[in-house]
N, C-alpha and C positions, 0 to 999 in steps of 0.2 A: 410780299412774302410768299413763299411756297405754301399752299394750303392756308390755314388760319394759324400761323406759327406764333401763338401767343407766348411760348417760352422764350423765343428769340426777342420778342418785343419787351418782355420783362428785363432781359439783359440790356436792351437799348436804354431803358429808363435807368437801370442800375448804373450804366456807364455815363449818365448825365445827358442823355439824348433829348430829354423833354425840352420843347421850345425850338427844336431844330427841324421840325417838319410840320406841314400844314394838314396832312391827312395820312392815314395808314392804308396802304394798298394790300389787298389779299387776292389770292387765286384759288377758286374752289373747283376748277376743272382738273383735279388731280388724276393721276394715272389710273385708268380702269375703274373709274367711279361709276357704279351701277345702282347705287342706293337712291331712293327718293330723298328730296330735301328734308322730308319729315323724319327720316331715320338718322340715327347717330349712334356712336358707341362712346362709352365713358372709360377712362383709364383707371388705374389703381387709386388715383387721388380723387376720383369721382368727377373729374372734369371731362368735357367732351374731347375726344382725340382731335388732333389738328386737321385730319383729313375729313372730318365731318362737316357737312355744309353749314350747319347751324353753329359751328364753333366760332363763327365771326362774333357771336355774343360773348364768348370767352375773351376774344380780343378786346371787345368793348369793356369788359369787366376789369381787365388789366389797365386800360386807360383811365377808367374811373378811380381805380385804386391808387393811381399816381396823380390824381387831381387834374386829369387832362380830358377835355371835352371835344377833342378834334373829331372830325368825321372819318368814316371808313369808306373807302372806294373799292368796290369789287371789280378790279380791272380785267379779270378773266373769269368767266363762268360758262359752263356748257357740259353736255353729255355727248359722248361719241355714239354714232349709229353704225354699228358693225356687229357681225356675228363671230368675229375672230376671237381667239384666246389671248388673254392678257400677255404681253411680252415685256413688260417693264415694271419696275417697282417691286415691293415685297410680295405681291401676289402673282408674279410672273408664272405662267403655266398652270395656275390654280383656279382661275375664274374667267368669265367672259370679259372682253375688253370694253364692250359697249352695251347699249340698250336698243330696243326696237324703235322705229320711227314714231310709233304712237306713244311709247313711253317718254321719249324725248320731249314731245309736245306737252304731255301731262306734267312732267317734271319742271318745264319752263314756267307753266302757270303756277305751279305750287311754290317755286322759289320766289317769284315776284309777290305772291300772296304773303309769304313769310316776311320778306323784306319790307313790305308796306307797314308792318307793325313796328318797325324800328327806324324812327326818323333820323338817327345818327348815321344810318347807312344811306348815303346820298347818291351814289353812282353804282350802277351794276351793268357792266359791258359784256354782252354775249360775244364769245370768241370761238371761231371767226364767223363772219357773215356767210361765207361760202366755203365748202369743203376744199381743202388744199392737200392733194396727194393722200398721204396716210392719215391726215387730220380730217376725220369724218364728223366733226362736231358742228358743222355749219348749219345754218337755217336753209341753205340752198345746196343742191348738188353742184358738182364742178361745171355742169352744163347750164347752170342757172335755174334749173327746175326747183320749184318750191317744195320743201318738206312740210309735213303737218306742223312742225314747230314754227315755221314762218307764219302760218295762219294764227297760231297760238299767240305769237308775239304781236301780230297786227291787232288781234282782238283785245289784247291787254292795253295797247296804246290807244285804241279807239273807244273801248268800253270800260276800261279800268278793271280792277280786280273783281272777278265774278264768283270767287270761291268763298265759302262761309265756314268750312271746317277748321278745327284747331290746327295750328302749325306744329304738328308733332305732339308726342306725349312726353311731358316734362316732369310729371309727378309719378311717384312710386305706386305700386299696386294697392288696392283696397284690401285691408286685412280684417278678417272676421275671426274672433276667438269664441268658439262654441263652448269649450271647457278648458281650463277651470274658470269659474266666475271670479271677478275681482274680490279681494279680501276673503277668499275661501280659507277655511281652517280644515286641515287634513291630518291624518295620522300615519297612513301607509303609502304605498305607491300611488302616484298622482296621474289620473287620465288627462291627456292633453289632446285637443282636437282643434286645429286652426286651418284656415284656408286663405289664400291670397288671389285676387283677381285683377286682370289687366287686359285691355283690348289688344295689346300687342304681344301678349304672352308673358308668363311668369317663369323665371329662371331658377329661383331658389327661395326657400324659407329657412331661416336660421333661428334656433331657440337658444336663449342664454338665461342663466340664473345668476344674478349678482355679477354680471359681466363675464361669466364663465360659460363656455360652449357646452350645451347639452347634446344637440344634434342638428344636422343639416338635412333638409329634404330638397332634392333637386332633379332636374331633367333637362336635356338639351332639345326636347321636342316642343318646348315653350307652350304649354297649354294655357288657355285663357284663365283657367282656375287650377291652381295647384293646392293639393291637400296635404297637410302634415298631421299625422295621427299616431299616438303611441301611448303606452302605459309606462310612465317614467318611474322605474324602480329606484333610481338614484334619489328620488325625493324622500325616501325613507332614511337616507344617510346624511342629509345636510343638518346643520344645527337646529335645535328647536328655536322658534321665533319667526319673525317676519323676513321675507325675502322678496326680491323683485324678479319677476319673470318677464323677459323681453322677447317679442316676436319681431324679426326683421325680414322684410320681403324685397326681392330684387326682380325687376322685369327684364325683358329681352335686351333693353338698351342700358341696363344697369342703373336705372332710376331706383331709388331706395325709399322705403317707408318703414316705420316701426311704431309699435305700440307696447305699452308696459302695464302690468297689473301686479297687485300684491298677493302673495300667498303666505300662509302662516302654518308652520308645522307645530302641532301640539301633541301632548302625551296622550296615550290611550287611557281610558278610565281605570283600567286595571293597574297601569303603571303609576297613576296618580294616587290610587288607594293604597297600594302596597308600599311604595317608597315614599311618596310625597317629597317634600324638600327638607333639608337639614333644619331650617328655621321652624317648620311646622312640627317636626319631631320634637324639637327642643321645647316648643311651646306646650305641646301635648304632655311632655314629661313634667313640666312645671305645674300644670293643672292637676295632674295626678298626685304630685307631691303635696300640694295645698289641700287637696281633698283628704289625704291620709292624716295630715295634721289636725284638720277639723274633727275627724272621727276620734282621734286620740284624746283631744281636749274634751269632747263630749263624754267619753268613757270616764275620764278622771272626775268630772263634775258629778256624774252619777254615783261614783264610789264614795265621794266626800259626803254626799247627802245621806247615804245609807251606812 
């Protein structure tokens, strides 16, 4: 498949293709790929886009969902080494076509480090071994001279995986809610102060109450910590009683995390004293009426005695 085209694979299964293949082949050497294997993007459905290297895991999830445990073969993987501008695909003319020689070697080590974690990915073929004309993704130049990536591959084959870091960030930002506290009781505008942190940068914080949007805080500079702070005057206008405040955070790769807490809007002391509830007013009236009856009976007894 071109890239990790799991939507196509879903259609294969829907068309009855299960059982008619022994492995699923993917190509991760997509046009003008310059991202590290650890980096990826998620689409609107929160799944990795097909051009992300790690989206081979989305391919596997499709297979598992269809009760299929066949292996995945990465029949083409590589990064080009060129300073040219991208001339094909959706990013034509908008980004570089390749990476540096040193980056290619690093990315090779990183991708085999990732694939080591997934035993269902049985084969990963670097394509090609040697540069071929405009195809500059080889481990050797056209004259046979070794690139740093050749040594990276040889080191992996001789010494195995030497990397220890995590293969990408797959979880959402860490959320801290400074105010309000859980189960807070409030009467007027509500101070809200939250932040979200991620090593790869935070894209957005969203605040919802009972599923309804209050506000978004966001930036395209992707700070490692993004702060959301406001005095929410709308808190004075929601119904009295308990409500759910939800904080949702998105990192640069659109990983999502969320946390929720309860807030309760109560009446001010002056409102409770002046108005109270209809039931309380009625009860108070009954007490006053009984008191008057007792006083009348006491006066009649006094008159009869005298």
